[in-house]
C-alpha positions as CSV (number, residue, x, y, z in Angstrom):
1,M,-1.7,3.7,-11.7
2,N,-3.1,4.3,-8.2
3,V,-2.8,1.3,-6.0
4,L,-4.5,0.6,-2.7
5,S,-2.8,-2.2,-0.7
6,L,-4.9,-3.4,2.3
7,F,-3.0,-5.2,5.1
8,D,0.1,-4.1,3.3
9,G,2.7,-5.7,5.5
10,I,6.2,-4.9,4.1
11,S,4.7,-4.0,0.7
12,C,5.2,-7.3,-1.1
13,G,2.5,-6.1,-3.6
14,R,4.8,-3.3,-4.5
15,I,7.6,-5.8,-5.1
16,A,5.4,-7.7,-7.5
17,L,4.4,-4.6,-9.4
18,D,8.0,-3.4,-9.7
19,R,9.1,-6.8,-11.0
20,A,6.3,-6.9,-13.5
21,G,7.3,-3.5,-14.8
22,I,4.1,-1.9,-13.8
23,K,4.4,1.9,-13.2
24,V,2.8,3.0,-10.0
25,N,2.0,6.7,-9.6
26,N,0.6,6.5,-6.1
27,Y,0.8,3.5,-3.7
28,F,-1.5,3.8,-0.7
29,A,-0.9,1.3,2.1
30,S,-3.1,0.3,5.0
31,E,-1.0,-1.3,7.7
32,I,-0.8,-1.0,11.5
33,D,2.3,-2.9,12.4
34,A,5.1,-0.4,13.1
35,N,7.9,-2.7,12.0
36,A,6.3,-3.6,8.7
37,I,5.6,0.1,8.0
38,K,9.3,0.9,8.8
39,I,10.5,-1.6,6.3
40,A,8.0,-0.5,3.6
41,Q,9.0,3.1,4.0
42,H,12.7,2.3,3.9
43,N,12.2,0.5,0.6
44,W,9.5,2.8,-0.9
45,P,9.6,6.2,0.9
46,N,6.9,7.6,-1.3
47,T,4.3,5.1,0.0
48,I,1.3,6.9,1.4
49,Q,0.6,5.2,4.7
50,L,-3.1,5.3,5.6
51,G,-3.0,3.4,8.9
52,D,-5.9,1.2,10.2
53,I,-8.3,0.0,7.5
54,V,-11.3,0.9,9.6
55,N,-10.4,4.6,9.4
56,I,-10.0,4.7,5.6
57,K,-12.6,6.9,3.8
58,S,-12.9,6.3,0.1
59,E,-13.9,9.9,-0.5
60,N,-10.5,10.9,0.7
61,L,-8.7,8.9,-2.0
62,P,-8.3,9.5,-5.7
63,K,-9.6,7.0,-8.2
64,I,-8.0,3.6,-7.3
65,D,-7.0,1.4,-10.3
66,L,-5.9,-1.7,-8.4
67,V,-6.7,-3.0,-4.9
68,T,-4.5,-5.7,-3.3
69,A,-4.8,-7.3,0.1
70,G,-2.7,-9.5,2.3
71,S,-5.2,-10.6,4.9
72,P,-4.9,-12.4,7.1
73,C,-1.6,-11.1,8.3
């Protein structure tokens, strides 16, 4: 499953998916807070950080199976 997490924070969406036993092939995260990104990368080093949501281009992503969002931060 390819997941796109907008306003990802510390990747709480990834915690939920892991606890639910859902296999994630690619986890794409849109986050701009450096501290949140650092925590997410420590816990899930394979997370693909995309940066600011305004710069994401859907044509640069594979088919996304699940979109999650944590706005407002």
